[in-house]
C-alpha positions as a Python dict, from the first residue, in 0.01 Angstrom:
ca = {
    (1, 'Q'): (0, 0, 0),
    (2, 'V'): (46, -268, 263),
    (3, 'Q'): (281, -555, 191),
    (4, 'L'): (260, -891, 365),
    (5, 'V'): (557, -1117, 422),
    (6, 'E'): (488, -1481, 503),
    (7, 'S'): (714, -1757, 631),
    (8, 'G'): (704, -2095, 798),
    (9, 'G'): (571, -2329, 532),
    (10, 'G'): (730, -2663, 459),
    (11, 'L'): (697, -3038, 441),
    (12, 'V'): (585, -3229, 747),
    (13, 'Q'): (454, -3576, 827),
    (14, 'A'): (97, -3631, 936),
    (15, 'G'): (60, -3549, 1303),
    (16, 'G'): (339, -3296, 1294),
    (17, 'S'): (336, -2922, 1346),
    (18, 'L'): (423, -2603, 1164),
    (19, 'R'): (408, -2238, 1262),
    (20, 'L'): (333, -1975, 1001),
    (21, 'S'): (414, -1608, 1043),
    (22, 'C'): (293, -1303, 856),
    (23, 'A'): (405, -945, 904),
    (24, 'A'): (228, -648, 747),
    (25, 'S'): (420, -335, 654),
    (26, 'G'): (143, -105, 774),
    (27, 'R'): (-143, -75, 1017),
    (28, 'T'): (-423, -328, 979),
    (29, 'Y'): (-770, -362, 1122),
    (30, 'A'): (-787, -737, 1082),
    (31, 'M'): (-570, -1019, 956),
    (32, 'A'): (-649, -1371, 848),
    (33, 'W'): (-522, -1692, 695),
    (34, 'F'): (-672, -1854, 387),
    (35, 'R'): (-563, -2162, 200),
    (36, 'Q'): (-605, -2306, -146),
    (37, 'A'): (-544, -2659, -262),
    (38, 'P'): (-498, -2742, -632),
    (39, 'G'): (-829, -2741, -815),
    (40, 'K'): (-1017, -2605, -517),
    (41, 'A'): (-1146, -2265, -415),
    (42, 'R'): (-964, -2051, -165),
    (43, 'E'): (-1109, -2103, 182),
    (44, 'F'): (-1096, -1921, 510),
    (45, 'V'): (-887, -2083, 783),
    (46, 'A'): (-861, -1840, 1074),
    (47, 'G'): (-879, -1470, 1143),
    (48, 'I'): (-844, -1206, 1411),
    (49, 'R'): (-989, -859, 1463),
    (50, 'W'): (-746, -654, 1665),
    (51, 'S'): (-983, -400, 1818),
    (52, 'V'): (-1198, -650, 2004),
    (53, 'G'): (-972, -954, 2000),
    (54, 'N'): (-1226, -1167, 1816),
    (55, 'I'): (-1086, -1490, 1677),
    (56, 'Y'): (-1249, -1714, 1417),
    (57, 'Y'): (-1173, -2061, 1283),
    (58, 'R'): (-1322, -2286, 1024),
    (59, 'D'): (-1467, -2599, 1180),
    (60, 'S'): (-1214, -2841, 1034),
    (61, 'V'): (-919, -2678, 1213),
    (62, 'K'): (-1073, -2606, 1552),
    (63, 'G'): (-874, -2770, 1829),
    (64, 'R'): (-571, -2812, 1603),
    (65, 'F'): (-483, -2464, 1479),
    (66, 'T'): (-429, -2152, 1686),
    (67, 'I'): (-412, -1800, 1552),
    (68, 'S'): (-239, -1531, 1755),
    (69, 'G'): (-64, -1206, 1691),
    (70, 'E'): (97, -885, 1797),
    (71, 'N'): (-123, -590, 1710),
    (72, 'A'): (153, -333, 1755),
    (73, 'K'): (363, -517, 1499),
    (74, 'N'): (75, -601, 1265),
    (75, 'T'): (189, -959, 1279),
    (76, 'V'): (-8, -1282, 1297),
    (77, 'Y'): (92, -1641, 1356),
    (78, 'L'): (-77, -1967, 1280),
    (79, 'Q'): (29, -2259, 1495),
    (80, 'M'): (-77, -2577, 1320),
    (81, 'N'): (-73, -2899, 1520),
    (82, 'S'): (-190, -3251, 1440),
    (83, 'L'): (-156, -3179, 1072),
    (84, 'K'): (-341, -3397, 825),
    (85, 'P'): (-282, -3459, 454),
    (86, 'E'): (-607, -3270, 396),
    (87, 'D'): (-436, -2957, 527),
    (88, 'T'): (-199, -2957, 230),
    (89, 'A'): (-240, -2629, 46),
    (90, 'V'): (-86, -2294, -26),
    (91, 'Y'): (-153, -2076, 275),
    (92, 'Y'): (-212, -1707, 221),
    (93, 'C'): (-198, -1427, 471),
    (94, 'A'): (-457, -1153, 424),
    (95, 'A'): (-523, -814, 580),
    (96, 'R'): (-764, -524, 564),
    (97, 'E'): (-722, -165, 678),
    (98, 'F'): (-1082, -81, 759),
    (99, 'P'): (-1376, -246, 933),
    (100, 'R'): (-1586, -480, 722),
    (101, 'T'): (-1901, -674, 786),
    (102, 'R'): (-1772, -1024, 720),
    (103, 'Y'): (-1449, -1199, 807),
    (104, 'E'): (-1470, -1527, 616),
    (105, 'S'): (-1490, -1392, 263),
    (106, 'E'): (-1176, -1341, 58),
    (107, 'Y'): (-1345, -1041, -101),
    (108, 'E'): (-1341, -856, 230),
    (109, 'Y'): (-962, -832, 236),
    (110, 'D'): (-749, -570, 66),
    (111, 'Y'): (-399, -713, 80),
    (112, 'W'): (-253, -1057, 26),
    (113, 'G'): (74, -1232, 76),
    (114, 'Q'): (228, -1440, -199),
    (115, 'G'): (153, -1767, -25),
    (116, 'T'): (357, -2033, 150),
    (117, 'Q'): (331, -2403, 67),
    (118, 'V'): (232, -2646, 340),
    (119, 'T'): (262, -3012, 249),
    (120, 'V'): (157, -3289, 486),
    (121, 'S'): (261, -3642, 395),
    (122, 'S'): (74, -3955, 496),
}
């Protein structure tokens, strides 16, 4: 059983920055960030596949968010710049141990962090 520990959430003004971190207790094949705002479905934000270094972003965060990580430590980071009120949500770290076909679906991930709140004020 892999456990994920998240940190870095908080309250920030629009245009500000936050850096999220997530460390997995065991080996992972891929890791990702999802987010969920109240009353809305959980959505994919960014992800990385360690073996080939593939990185993916949803369109609304491209150019503002950067995902990176340390494969040997099973750790990922999400640098969030130029934050907007629309980015307000609970951010969840996710991981999977084995290769899967898709990367953007929450159903493709085996382990989840407990979430960290990101609030962006106007």
